[in-house]
C-alpha positions in Angstrom: -74.6 114.2 -112.0 -76.1 116.3 -114.8 -79.4 115.2 -116.3 -79.3 113.7 -119.8 -81.5 113.9 -122.8 -83.6 116.7 -124.2 -87.4 117.4 -124.0 -88.0 116.8 -127.6 -91.8 117.5 -127.1 -90.9 121.2 -126.0 -88.5 121.5 -128.9 -91.4 120.5 -131.3 -93.7 123.2 -129.8 -91.1 125.9 -129.9 -89.4 125.3 -133.2 -92.3 126.9 -135.4 -92.3 129.9 -133.2 -88.5 130.7 -133.9 -89.3 130.6 -137.6 -91.9 133.4 -137.7 -88.8 135.5 -138.8 -85.3 134.4 -139.3 -84.1 136.1 -136.3 -86.4 134.5 -133.5 -84.9 132.2 -131.0 -86.0 130.4 -127.9 -84.7 132.2 -124.7 -85.1 132.8 -121.0 -87.1 130.2 -119.1 -87.8 128.3 -122.3 -84.0 128.0 -123.1 -83.4 127.3 -119.4 -85.6 124.1 -119.7 -84.4 123.1 -123.0 -80.7 123.3 -121.8 -81.7 121.3 -118.8 -80.1 123.7 -116.4 -80.2 122.9 -112.7 -81.1 125.5 -110.2 -84.5 127.1 -109.5 -85.8 129.7 -111.8 -89.2 131.2 -110.8 -91.9 130.7 -113.4 -89.7 128.4 -115.4 -92.6 125.8 -115.7 -95.4 128.2 -116.8 -96.7 127.2 -120.2 -95.8 130.3 -122.0 -93.0 130.0 -124.6 -90.2 132.7 -124.4 -89.0 133.9 -127.7 -86.4 136.6 -128.4 -85.5 138.9 -131.3 -82.6 141.2 -131.8 -83.0 145.0 -131.6 -84.4 147.0 -133.5 -87.0 144.2 -134.5 -90.5 144.2 -133.0 -91.0 142.2 -129.8 -92.7 138.8 -130.7 -96.5 139.1 -130.0 -98.4 135.8 -130.4 -100.8 133.8 -128.3 -98.8 131.7 -125.8 -95.6 133.6 -126.4 -93.6 135.9 -124.0 -91.7 138.2 -126.3 -88.2 139.6 -125.6 -86.0 142.0 -127.5 -82.4 142.8 -126.9 -78.8 143.0 -128.2 -77.5 139.8 -129.5 -74.0 139.1 -130.8 -73.8 136.5 -133.7 -72.3 133.9 -131.3 -75.1 134.1 -128.8 -77.6 132.3 -130.9 -77.2 128.5 -131.7 -79.3 125.6 -132.7 -80.6 122.6 -130.6 -82.0 119.8 -132.6 -82.8 122.2 -135.4 -84.3 124.9 -132.9 -82.9 128.3 -132.9 -82.0 129.0 -129.2 -79.8 131.4 -127.1 -76.6 129.8 -126.1 -76.0 128.4 -122.6 -73.9 131.5 -121.6 -76.5 134.0 -122.8 -79.4 131.9 -121.3 -77.6 132.0 -118.0 -77.3 135.9 -118.2 -80.9 136.3 -119.4 -82.3 134.2 -116.5 -80.1 135.8 -113.8 -82.6 138.7 -113.3 -85.2 136.4 -111.7 -82.8 134.1 -109.8 -81.1 134.6 -106.4 -77.4 134.7 -106.4 -76.9 131.1 -105.1 -79.1 129.6 -107.8 -77.3 131.5 -110.5 -74.2 130.0 -109.0 -75.6 126.5 -109.2 -76.0 127.2 -113.0 -72.6 128.6 -113.4 -71.0 125.5 -111.6 -73.0 123.3 -114.0 -71.6 125.2 -117.1 -67.9 125.4 -116.0 -67.6 121.8 -114.6 -65.2 119.5 -116.4 -67.1 116.6 -117.7 -66.3 112.8 -116.8 -65.9 111.2 -120.2 -66.7 107.8 -118.8 -70.3 109.0 -117.9 -70.8 111.8 -120.5 -70.5 112.1 -124.2 -68.2 115.2 -124.1 -64.8 116.1 -123.0 -65.0 119.9 -122.5 -67.0 122.0 -120.2 -70.0 123.8 -121.7 -68.4 127.3 -120.9 -65.3 128.4 -119.2 -65.3 131.0 -116.5 -63.6 133.4 -119.0 -66.6 133.0 -121.5 -69.1 133.7 -118.8 -67.0 136.8 -117.7 -67.0 137.9 -121.4 -70.8 137.5 -121.6 -71.1 139.8 -118.6 -68.6 142.4 -120.1 -70.7 142.5 -123.4 -73.9 143.2 -121.5 -72.9 145.3 -118.7 -76.2 147.2 -118.3 -78.6 144.4 -118.6 -80.9 143.7 -115.6 -79.5 140.9 -113.3 -75.8 141.7 -114.2 -74.7 142.5 -110.7 -76.0 139.2 -109.3 -74.5 137.3 -112.1 -71.2 138.8 -111.4 -71.5 137.9 -107.6 -72.4 134.5 -108.6 -69.5 134.0 -111.1 -67.2 135.1 -108.2 -68.2 132.2 -106.1 -68.6 129.6 -108.8 -66.0 126.9 -108.7 -65.0 124.1 -111.1 -65.6 120.6 -109.8 -69.1 120.5 -108.5 -70.9 117.5 -110.1 -74.4 118.5 -108.9 -76.8 121.3 -107.7 -76.9 120.0 -104.2 -73.1 119.9 -104.1 -72.9 123.6 -104.9 -75.6 124.6 -102.5 -73.9 122.7 -99.7 -70.6 124.4 -100.4 -72.3 127.9 -100.5 -74.1 127.1 -97.1 -70.8 126.3 -95.6 -69.2 129.4 -96.8 -72.2 131.5 -95.5 -71.8 129.8 -92.1 -68.1 131.0 -92.0 -66.5 127.5 -92.3 -63.2 127.3 -94.1 -63.1 127.1 -98.0 -62.9 123.5 -99.0 -61.4 122.0 -102.1 -63.9 120.7 -104.7 -63.6 117.2 -106.0 -59.8 116.8 -105.6 -58.3 113.4 -105.8 -56.8 112.6 -102.4 -54.3 109.9 -101.6 -55.3 108.5 -98.3 -52.6 105.7 -98.1 -50.3 104.2 -100.8 -52.5 103.0 -103.6 -55.8 104.2 -102.0 -57.1 107.4 -103.6 -60.6 109.0 -103.0 -62.1 112.1 -104.4 -64.7 113.6 -102.0 -67.2 116.2 -103.0 -65.5 118.7 -100.7 -62.3 118.3 -98.6 -60.4 120.0 -95.9 -57.0 118.5 -96.1 -55.5 120.7 -93.4 -58.0 119.2 -90.9 -58.5 115.7 -92.7 -62.3 116.2 -93.2 -64.0 115.1 -96.2 -67.7 115.9 -97.2 -69.8 113.9 -99.6 -73.3 114.7 -100.8 -75.2 111.5 -101.3 -78.2 111.5 -103.6 -80.8 108.7 -104.1 -78.5 106.5 -105.9 -76.6 105.9 -102.7 -79.6 103.9 -101.3 -79.0 101.1 -103.9 -77.4 97.9 -102.4 -74.3 98.0 -104.4 -73.6 101.6 -103.7 -74.1 101.1 -99.9 -71.3 98.5 -100.0 -68.9 101.0 -101.9 -69.8 103.8 -99.4 -69.0 101.7 -96.4 -65.7 100.9 -98.0 -65.0 104.5 -98.7 -65.8 105.4 -95.1 -63.6 102.8 -93.8 -60.7 104.1 -96.1 -61.0 107.5 -94.8 -61.2 106.4 -91.1 -58.0 104.3 -91.5 -56.3 107.3 -92.8 -57.3 109.4 -89.9 -60.0 111.4 -91.7 -63.5 112.1 -90.9 -66.0 111.5 -93.8 -69.1 113.6 -93.3 -72.0 112.1 -95.3 -74.8 114.5 -96.2 -78.2 113.7 -97.6 -81.2 115.7 -98.8 -82.7 115.7 -95.4 -79.6 117.5 -93.9 -80.1 120.3 -96.6 -83.6 121.3 -95.2 -84.0 124.5 -93.4 -81.2 126.3 -95.2 -78.8 123.4 -94.7 -78.6 124.0 -90.9 -78.0 120.3 -90.1 -75.4 119.9 -92.8 -73.5 122.8 -91.6 -73.7 121.6 -88.0 -72.2 118.2 -89.0 -69.4 119.7 -90.9 -68.6 122.2 -88.2 -68.5 119.5 -85.6 -66.1 117.3 -87.7 -63.8 120.2 -88.2 -63.8 121.0 -84.5 -62.9 117.5 -83.7 -59.9 117.9 -85.9 -58.6 121.1 -84.5 -60.3 123.9 -86.4 -61.4 126.8 -84.4 -63.5 129.8 -85.7 -61.5 133.1 -86.2 
């Protein structure tokens, strides 16, 4: 699930720098951290603060600041705890130039996922796919735009975490069928489960299990879930962090084996 809370200490450091002129805003890697994006952005934890100004203003030049200048539409700057900052969609695009396509997809999945109100204090996604598409259309010549477009093409609504997205992308890269993402599935009358990924045609479900699944109460729930799938004639493939090492080769092997057991054959 997404992280919660904001790094207020970083906000306090950045805020004065955005007020050097009325048009300065935290951006790039600094906005990436302040928005608490998932995904790997090279250099995001370096101490320098990234500040952007619109053209034709001068690039910010100050000790500890990495300055940027570019074209900004009015709705691409917002505030966070009183801090001027690029919007989530604009930050996603600005950071794309330094990220690989899969990691850009991780962030896109995070932005377009529909939140679960029982766990989060919101009911709408941070962005829609159409809003991200519009951001790309606005800035068609910016560095990283091609990668961002490819990432948006493979983004999907439904992924609840970065590992889920990485798992889905690894399965696709290995040539496995395209799964449904977080779809409620009735296994038997009154028994409904919602696996992270599912292949209904072959009755195979896939769940990525993070650290919380080692807690005693969760272990009991996971056993019950696996029994529900087994009674309905499904295979539940359980994936953990260790299966995702070395380019998710073990995770892919486990899912492939389950699909083949239930009749799938590579084309």
